[in-house]
Backbone atoms as SQL, in Angstrom:
CREATE TABLE atoms (id INTEGER PRIMARY KEY, chain TEXT, resi INTEGER, resn TEXT, atom TEXT, x REAL, y REAL, z REAL);
INSERT INTO atoms VALUES
  (1, 'A', 1, 'UNK', 'N', -14.241, -12.310, -24.366),
  (2, 'A', 1, 'UNK', 'CA', -14.909, -11.494, -23.121),
  (3, 'A', 1, 'UNK', 'C', -15.374, -12.305, -22.538),
  (4, 'A', 2, 'UNK', 'N', -15.718, -12.607, -21.454),
  (5, 'A', 2, 'UNK', 'CA', -16.971, -12.640, -20.408),
  (6, 'A', 2, 'UNK', 'C', -18.464, -12.429, -20.994),
  (7, 'A', 3, 'UNK', 'N', -18.432, -11.199, -20.497),
  (8, 'A', 3, 'UNK', 'CA', -19.598, -10.044, -21.088),
  (9, 'A', 3, 'UNK', 'C', -19.921, -10.747, -22.394),
  (10, 'A', 4, 'UNK', 'N', -19.169, -10.955, -23.132),
  (11, 'A', 4, 'UNK', 'CA', -19.350, -11.174, -24.099),
  (12, 'A', 4, 'UNK', 'C', -20.214, -12.511, -24.831),
  (13, 'A', 5, 'UNK', 'N', -19.096, -13.561, -24.209),
  (14, 'A', 5, 'UNK', 'CA', -19.984, -14.943, -24.135),
  (15, 'A', 5, 'UNK', 'C', -21.597, -15.745, -23.134),
  (16, 'A', 6, 'UNK', 'N', -21.826, -14.073, -22.507),
  (17, 'A', 6, 'UNK', 'CA', -22.707, -14.528, -22.200),
  (18, 'A', 6, 'UNK', 'C', -23.586, -13.994, -22.293),
  (19, 'A', 7, 'UNK', 'N', -23.486, -12.981, -24.220),
  (20, 'A', 7, 'UNK', 'CA', -24.451, -12.458, -24.259),
  (21, 'A', 7, 'UNK', 'C', -25.026, -10.830, -24.166),
  (22, 'A', 8, 'UNK', 'N', -24.182, -10.225, -23.139),
  (23, 'A', 8, 'UNK', 'CA', -24.132, -9.791, -22.603),
  (24, 'A', 8, 'UNK', 'C', -22.979, -8.262, -23.078),
  (25, 'A', 9, 'UNK', 'N', -23.264, -8.741, -25.061),
  (26, 'A', 9, 'UNK', 'CA', -22.050, -7.379, -25.647),
  (27, 'A', 9, 'UNK', 'C', -23.770, -6.058, -25.500),
  (28, 'A', 10, 'UNK', 'N', -23.241, -5.104, -25.004),
  (29, 'A', 10, 'UNK', 'CA', -24.101, -4.314, -25.114),
  (30, 'A', 10, 'UNK', 'C', -22.824, -3.255, -24.311),
  (31, 'A', 11, 'UNK', 'N', -23.221, -1.740, -25.086),
  (32, 'A', 11, 'UNK', 'CA', -22.451, -1.185, -25.524),
  (33, 'A', 11, 'UNK', 'C', -22.613, -0.096, -23.738),
  (34, 'A', 12, 'UNK', 'N', -23.467, -0.654, -22.225),
  (35, 'A', 12, 'UNK', 'CA', -23.283, 0.128, -21.401),
  (36, 'A', 12, 'UNK', 'C', -21.809, -0.907, -20.289),
  (37, 'A', 13, 'UNK', 'N', -21.873, -2.486, -21.301),
  (38, 'A', 13, 'UNK', 'CA', -20.907, -2.731, -20.339),
  (39, 'A', 13, 'UNK', 'C', -19.423, -2.524, -21.583),
  (40, 'A', 14, 'UNK', 'N', -19.696, -1.640, -22.409),
  (41, 'A', 14, 'UNK', 'CA', -18.125, -1.159, -23.098),
  (42, 'A', 14, 'UNK', 'C', -18.037, -0.524, -21.903),
  (43, 'A', 15, 'UNK', 'N', -18.725, 1.088, -21.917),
  (44, 'A', 15, 'UNK', 'CA', -18.874, 1.915, -20.613),
  (45, 'A', 15, 'UNK', 'C', -17.884, 1.954, -19.573),
  (46, 'A', 16, 'UNK', 'N', -18.468, 1.171, -18.998),
  (47, 'A', 16, 'UNK', 'CA', -18.210, 0.600, -17.947),
  (48, 'A', 16, 'UNK', 'C', -16.895, -0.496, -18.096),
  (49, 'A', 17, 'UNK', 'N', -16.140, -1.477, -19.637),
  (50, 'A', 17, 'UNK', 'CA', -14.762, -1.597, -18.477),
  (51, 'A', 17, 'UNK', 'C', -14.082, -0.471, -19.741),
  (52, 'A', 18, 'UNK', 'N', -14.109, 0.151, -19.842),
  (53, 'A', 18, 'UNK', 'CA', -13.555, 2.202, -20.391),
  (54, 'A', 18, 'UNK', 'C', -13.323, 1.927, -19.282),
  (55, 'A', 19, 'UNK', 'N', -13.835, 2.584, -18.242),
  (56, 'A', 19, 'UNK', 'CA', -13.468, 3.690, -17.510),
  (57, 'A', 19, 'UNK', 'C', -12.804, 2.126, -16.261),
  (58, 'A', 20, 'UNK', 'N', -12.655, 0.639, -16.440),
  (59, 'A', 20, 'UNK', 'CA', -12.236, 0.011, -15.940),
  (60, 'A', 20, 'UNK', 'C', -10.370, 0.247, -16.198),
  (61, 'A', 21, 'UNK', 'N', -10.817, 0.139, -17.704),
  (62, 'A', 21, 'UNK', 'CA', -9.602, -0.278, -18.273),
  (63, 'A', 21, 'UNK', 'C', -8.558, 1.162, -18.102),
  (64, 'A', 22, 'UNK', 'N', -9.117, 2.111, -18.090),
  (65, 'A', 22, 'UNK', 'CA', -8.677, 3.994, -18.029),
  (66, 'A', 22, 'UNK', 'C', -7.569, 3.725, -16.069),
  (67, 'A', 23, 'UNK', 'N', -8.680, 3.194, -15.263),
  (68, 'A', 23, 'UNK', 'CA', -8.517, 3.436, -13.967),
  (69, 'A', 23, 'UNK', 'C', -7.165, 2.199, -13.791),
  (70, 'A', 24, 'UNK', 'N', -7.406, 0.660, -14.819),
  (71, 'A', 24, 'UNK', 'CA', -5.570, 0.178, -14.509),
  (72, 'A', 24, 'UNK', 'C', -4.733, 0.665, -15.467),
  (73, 'A', 25, 'UNK', 'N', -5.172, 1.669, -16.446),
  (74, 'A', 25, 'UNK', 'CA', -3.898, 2.483, -16.972),
  (75, 'A', 25, 'UNK', 'C', -3.085, 4.137, -16.319),
  (76, 'A', 26, 'UNK', 'N', -3.961, 4.084, -15.126),
  (77, 'A', 26, 'UNK', 'CA', -4.032, 4.805, -14.366),
  (78, 'A', 26, 'UNK', 'C', -3.430, 4.319, -12.808),
  (79, 'A', 27, 'UNK', 'N', -3.671, 3.045, -12.304),
  (80, 'A', 27, 'UNK', 'CA', -2.450, 2.612, -11.332),
  (81, 'A', 27, 'UNK', 'C', -1.097, 2.307, -11.822),
  (82, 'A', 28, 'UNK', 'N', -1.436, 2.227, -13.458),
  (83, 'A', 28, 'UNK', 'CA', 0.330, 1.453, -14.164),
  (84, 'A', 28, 'UNK', 'C', 1.353, 3.146, -13.875),
  (85, 'A', 29, 'UNK', 'N', 0.045, 4.051, -14.307),
  (86, 'A', 29, 'UNK', 'CA', 1.192, 4.817, -14.568),
  (87, 'A', 29, 'UNK', 'C', 2.416, 5.521, -12.997),
  (88, 'A', 30, 'UNK', 'N', 0.965, 5.424, -12.531),
  (89, 'A', 30, 'UNK', 'CA', 1.617, 5.611, -10.606),
  (90, 'A', 30, 'UNK', 'C', 2.839, 4.738, -9.888),
  (91, 'A', 31, 'UNK', 'N', 2.051, 3.447, -10.456),
  (92, 'A', 31, 'UNK', 'CA', 3.407, 2.266, -10.291),
  (93, 'A', 31, 'UNK', 'C', 4.849, 2.884, -11.063),
  (94, 'A', 32, 'UNK', 'N', 4.263, 2.496, -11.892),
  (95, 'A', 32, 'UNK', 'CA', 5.519, 3.226, -13.157),
  (96, 'A', 32, 'UNK', 'C', 6.875, 3.962, -12.433),
  (97, 'A', 33, 'UNK', 'N', 6.089, 4.923, -12.312),
  (98, 'A', 33, 'UNK', 'CA', 6.971, 6.342, -11.479),
  (99, 'A', 33, 'UNK', 'C', 7.850, 5.536, -10.395),
  (100, 'A', 34, 'UNK', 'N', 7.205, 5.088, -9.525),
  (101, 'A', 34, 'UNK', 'CA', 7.324, 5.292, -8.057),
  (102, 'A', 34, 'UNK', 'C', 8.525, 3.193, -8.254),
  (103, 'A', 35, 'UNK', 'N', 8.775, 2.471, -9.868),
  (104, 'A', 35, 'UNK', 'CA', 9.356, 1.604, -9.996),
  (105, 'A', 35, 'UNK', 'C', 10.935, 1.959, -9.972),
  (106, 'A', 36, 'UNK', 'N', 11.582, 2.260, -9.541),
  (107, 'A', 36, 'UNK', 'CA', 12.719, 2.447, -9.564),
  (108, 'A', 36, 'UNK', 'C', 13.948, 1.572, -9.705),
  (109, 'A', 37, 'UNK', 'N', 13.597, 0.385, -9.223),
  (110, 'A', 37, 'UNK', 'CA', 14.695, -1.635, -9.480),
  (111, 'A', 37, 'UNK', 'C', 13.467, -1.447, -10.618),
  (112, 'A', 38, 'UNK', 'N', 12.655, -1.133, -11.980),
  (113, 'A', 38, 'UNK', 'CA', 12.787, -1.721, -12.872),
  (114, 'A', 38, 'UNK', 'C', 11.586, -3.443, -12.906),
  (115, 'A', 39, 'UNK', 'N', 10.795, -3.415, -11.585),
  (116, 'A', 39, 'UNK', 'CA', 10.635, -4.920, -10.972),
  (117, 'A', 39, 'UNK', 'C', 10.244, -5.624, -12.404),
  (118, 'A', 40, 'UNK', 'N', 10.352, -6.730, -12.241),
  (119, 'A', 40, 'UNK', 'CA', 10.858, -7.686, -13.820),
  (120, 'A', 40, 'UNK', 'C', 9.102, -8.859, -14.191),
  (121, 'A', 41, 'UNK', 'N', 8.350, -7.566, -13.489),
  (122, 'A', 41, 'UNK', 'CA', 6.699, -8.212, -13.734),
  (123, 'A', 41, 'UNK', 'C', 5.923, -7.064, -14.487),
  (124, 'A', 42, 'UNK', 'N', 6.874, -5.172, -14.668),
  (125, 'A', 42, 'UNK', 'CA', 6.330, -3.892, -15.501),
  (126, 'A', 42, 'UNK', 'C', 6.041, -4.709, -16.752),
  (127, 'A', 43, 'UNK', 'N', 6.829, -5.144, -17.094),
  (128, 'A', 43, 'UNK', 'CA', 6.558, -5.606, -18.516),
  (129, 'A', 43, 'UNK', 'C', 5.202, -7.046, -18.886),
  (130, 'A', 44, 'UNK', 'N', 5.551, -7.429, -18.410),
  (131, 'A', 44, 'UNK', 'CA', 4.428, -8.451, -18.024),
  (132, 'A', 44, 'UNK', 'C', 2.564, -7.412, -17.766),
  (133, 'A', 45, 'UNK', 'N', 2.693, -6.681, -16.421),
  (134, 'A', 45, 'UNK', 'CA', 1.536, -5.725, -16.425),
  (135, 'A', 45, 'UNK', 'C', 1.091, -5.077, -17.934),
  (136, 'A', 46, 'UNK', 'N', 2.439, -4.304, -18.299),
  (137, 'A', 46, 'UNK', 'CA', 1.711, -3.289, -19.262),
  (138, 'A', 46, 'UNK', 'C', 1.189, -4.155, -20.566),
  (139, 'A', 47, 'UNK', 'N', 1.927, -5.731, -20.985),
  (140, 'A', 47, 'UNK', 'CA', 1.604, -6.353, -21.953),
  (141, 'A', 47, 'UNK', 'C', 0.242, -6.929, -21.971),
  (142, 'A', 48, 'UNK', 'N', -0.610, -7.394, -20.566),
  (143, 'A', 48, 'UNK', 'CA', -1.315, -7.122, -20.244),
  (144, 'A', 48, 'UNK', 'C', -2.971, -6.187, -20.232),
  (145, 'A', 49, 'UNK', 'N', -2.031, -5.281, -20.151),
  (146, 'A', 49, 'UNK', 'CA', -3.271, -3.689, -19.875),
  (147, 'A', 49, 'UNK', 'C', -3.283, -4.099, -21.372),
  (148, 'A', 50, 'UNK', 'N', -2.311, -3.647, -22.163),
  (149, 'A', 50, 'UNK', 'CA', -1.922, -3.519, -23.220),
  (150, 'A', 50, 'UNK', 'C', -2.475, -4.610, -24.768),
  (151, 'A', 51, 'UNK', 'N', -3.245, -6.048, -23.857),
  (152, 'A', 51, 'UNK', 'CA', -4.377, -6.921, -24.412),
  (153, 'A', 51, 'UNK', 'C', -4.974, -6.937, -23.962),
  (154, 'A', 52, 'UNK', 'N', -5.952, -5.975, -23.011),
  (155, 'A', 52, 'UNK', 'CA', -6.721, -5.583, -22.577),
  (156, 'A', 52, 'UNK', 'C', -7.551, -4.606, -23.398),
  (157, 'A', 53, 'UNK', 'N', -6.871, -3.802, -24.065),
  (158, 'A', 53, 'UNK', 'CA', -7.605, -3.255, -24.925),
  (159, 'A', 53, 'UNK', 'C', -7.704, -3.121, -26.288),
  (160, 'A', 54, 'UNK', 'N', -7.063, -4.292, -26.933),
  (161, 'A', 54, 'UNK', 'CA', -7.287, -4.587, -27.809),
  (162, 'A', 54, 'UNK', 'C', -8.532, -6.075, -27.803),
  (163, 'A', 55, 'UNK', 'N', -8.938, -6.806, -26.545),
  (164, 'A', 55, 'UNK', 'CA', -9.518, -7.447, -26.200),
  (165, 'A', 55, 'UNK', 'C', -11.404, -6.164, -26.654),
  (166, 'A', 56, 'UNK', 'N', -11.009, -5.659, -25.701),
  (167, 'A', 56, 'UNK', 'CA', -12.122, -4.652, -25.327),
  (168, 'A', 56, 'UNK', 'C', -12.515, -3.522, -26.128),
  (169, 'A', 57, 'UNK', 'N', -11.649, -3.133, -28.293),
  (170, 'A', 57, 'UNK', 'CA', -11.935, -2.506, -28.598),
  (171, 'A', 57, 'UNK', 'C', -12.783, -4.076, -29.509),
  (172, 'A', 58, 'UNK', 'N', -12.330, -5.144, -29.802),
  (173, 'A', 58, 'UNK', 'CA', -13.446, -6.173, -29.770),
  (174, 'A', 58, 'UNK', 'C', -14.836, -6.198, -29.659),
  (175, 'A', 59, 'UNK', 'N', -14.446, -5.659, -28.180),
  (176, 'A', 59, 'UNK', 'CA', -15.862, -5.985, -27.347),
  (177, 'A', 59, 'UNK', 'C', -16.678, -5.268, -27.808),
  (178, 'A', 60, 'UNK', 'N', -15.896, -4.279, -27.663),
  (179, 'A', 60, 'UNK', 'CA', -16.828, -2.739, -28.248),
  (180, 'A', 60, 'UNK', 'C', -17.630, -2.738, -29.355),
  (181, 'A', 61, 'UNK', 'N', -16.656, -3.672, -30.538),
  (182, 'A', 61, 'UNK', 'CA', -17.998, -3.627, -32.094),
  (183, 'A', 61, 'UNK', 'C', -18.664, -4.343, -31.988),
  (184, 'A', 62, 'UNK', 'N', -18.396, -5.895, -31.438),
  (185, 'A', 62, 'UNK', 'CA', -19.619, -6.857, -30.774),
  (186, 'A', 62, 'UNK', 'C', -20.737, -6.102, -30.275),
  (187, 'A', 63, 'UNK', 'N', -20.619, -5.556, -29.412),
  (188, 'A', 63, 'UNK', 'CA', -21.752, -4.457, -28.689),
  (189, 'A', 63, 'UNK', 'C', -21.910, -3.460, -29.577),
  (190, 'A', 64, 'UNK', 'N', -21.009, -2.923, -30.541),
  (191, 'A', 64, 'UNK', 'CA', -21.799, -2.327, -31.628),
  (192, 'A', 64, 'UNK', 'C', -22.457, -3.087, -32.945),
  (193, 'A', 65, 'UNK', 'N', -22.166, -4.137, -33.410),
  (194, 'A', 65, 'UNK', 'CA', -22.859, -4.919, -34.056),
  (195, 'A', 65, 'UNK', 'C', -24.298, -5.395, -32.841),
  (196, 'A', 66, 'UNK', 'N', -24.660, -6.000, -32.147),
  (197, 'A', 66, 'UNK', 'CA', -25.681, -6.416, -31.521),
  (198, 'A', 66, 'UNK', 'C', -26.973, -5.351, -31.697),
  (199, 'A', 67, 'UNK', 'N', -26.488, -3.548, -30.574),
  (200, 'A', 67, 'UNK', 'CA', -26.485, -3.388, -31.030),
  (201, 'A', 67, 'UNK', 'C', -27.804, -2.012, -32.227),
  (202, 'A', 68, 'UNK', 'N', -26.491, -2.108, -33.531),
  (203, 'A', 68, 'UNK', 'CA', -26.562, -1.420, -34.499),
  (204, 'A', 68, 'UNK', 'C', -26.098, -2.429, -35.322),
  (205, 'A', 69, 'UNK', 'N', -26.796, -2.858, -35.990),
  (206, 'A', 69, 'UNK', 'CA', -26.414, -4.505, -36.844),
  (207, 'A', 69, 'UNK', 'C', -25.987, -3.689, -38.015),
  (208, 'A', 70, 'UNK', 'N', -26.952, -2.227, -38.804),
  (209, 'A', 70, 'UNK', 'CA', -26.806, -1.853, -40.264),
  (210, 'A', 70, 'UNK', 'C', -25.738, -1.026, -40.394),
  (211, 'A', 71, 'UNK', 'N', -25.076, -0.456, -39.059),
  (212, 'A', 71, 'UNK', 'CA', -24.036, 0.403, -38.929),
  (213, 'A', 71, 'UNK', 'C', -23.364, 0.363, -39.909),
  (214, 'A', 72, 'UNK', 'N', -22.893, 0.923, -40.431),
  (215, 'A', 72, 'UNK', 'CA', -21.072, 0.701, -41.467),
  (216, 'A', 72, 'UNK', 'C', -19.835, 0.236, -40.820),
  (217, 'A', 73, 'UNK', 'N', -18.940, -0.530, -41.369),
  (218, 'A', 73, 'UNK', 'CA', -18.530, -0.229, -40.544),
  (219, 'A', 73, 'UNK', 'C', -17.239, 0.232, -40.748),
  (220, 'A', 74, 'UNK', 'N', -17.438, 1.072, -41.212),
  (221, 'A', 74, 'UNK', 'CA', -16.088, 2.910, -41.001),
  (222, 'A', 74, 'UNK', 'C', -17.588, 3.781, -40.279),
  (223, 'A', 75, 'UNK', 'N', -18.332, 3.788, -39.744),
  (224, 'A', 75, 'UNK', 'CA', -18.879, 4.525, -38.754),
  (225, 'A', 75, 'UNK', 'C', -18.828, 4.512, -37.174),
  (226, 'A', 76, 'UNK', 'N', -18.513, 2.674, -37.469),
  (227, 'A', 76, 'UNK', 'CA', -17.276, 2.063, -35.602),
  (228, 'A', 76, 'UNK', 'C', -17.142, 2.915, -34.888),
  (229, 'A', 77, 'UNK', 'N', -16.761, 3.121, -33.992),
  (230, 'A', 77, 'UNK', 'CA', -15.953, 2.620, -32.630),
  (231, 'A', 77, 'UNK', 'C', -14.396, 3.014, -33.205),
  (232, 'A', 78, 'UNK', 'N', -14.123, 4.442, -32.333),
  (233, 'A', 78, 'UNK', 'CA', -12.635, 4.687, -33.058),
  (234, 'A', 78, 'UNK', 'C', -11.871, 3.808, -31.903),
  (235, 'A', 79, 'UNK', 'N', -10.383, 2.773, -32.384),
  (236, 'A', 79, 'UNK', 'CA', -9.489, 2.353, -31.826),
  (237, 'A', 79, 'UNK', 'C', -9.382, 2.687, -30.101),
  (238, 'A', 80, 'UNK', 'N', -9.342, 2.490, -29.239),
  (239, 'A', 80, 'UNK', 'CA', -9.060, 2.549, -28.149),
  (240, 'A', 80, 'UNK', 'C', -7.797, 3.120, -27.729),
  (241, 'A', 81, 'UNK', 'N', -7.505, 3.430, -27.344),
  (242, 'A', 81, 'UNK', 'CA', -5.368, 4.213, -27.311),
  (243, 'A', 81, 'UNK', 'C', -4.825, 2.894, -26.813),
  (244, 'A', 82, 'UNK', 'N', -3.739, 2.948, -26.953),
  (245, 'A', 82, 'UNK', 'CA', -2.628, 2.159, -26.051),
  (246, 'A', 82, 'UNK', 'C', -2.091, 2.806, -25.030),
  (247, 'A', 83, 'UNK', 'N', -1.319, 1.700, -24.158),
  (248, 'A', 83, 'UNK', 'CA', -0.733, 1.991, -23.042),
  (249, 'A', 83, 'UNK', 'C', -0.204, 3.161, -22.996),
  (250, 'A', 84, 'UNK', 'N', 0.492, 3.256, -23.900),
  (251, 'A', 84, 'UNK', 'CA', 2.039, 4.510, -24.181),
  (252, 'A', 84, 'UNK', 'C', 1.375, 5.573, -24.309),
  (253, 'A', 85, 'UNK', 'N', -0.558, 6.078, -24.536),
  (254, 'A', 85, 'UNK', 'CA', -1.127, 7.716, -24.641),
  (255, 'A', 85, 'UNK', 'C', -1.035, 7.083, -26.454),
  (256, 'A', 86, 'UNK', 'N', -0.570, 7.016, -27.328),
  (257, 'A', 86, 'UNK', 'CA', -0.996, 6.659, -28.359),
  (258, 'A', 86, 'UNK', 'C', -1.800, 6.077, -29.092);
């Protein structure tokens, strides 16, 4: 992620990115409800949002390591939920 490469792996950045991801998920859900013709790009977008969630989880781990390096791995953040709500 861009912020991580700049050395900005902070939990504040994680929270901001989580809000963005939730906004994208909300937009995707609204668009999916209206996509009566199953547009070809729909799966591409769902895959991109899923990839963003995966990358955000890695970024969150990096931020936690940066801010609390002695925190055991098992007490770190829970995985970000998948696009399908699981």
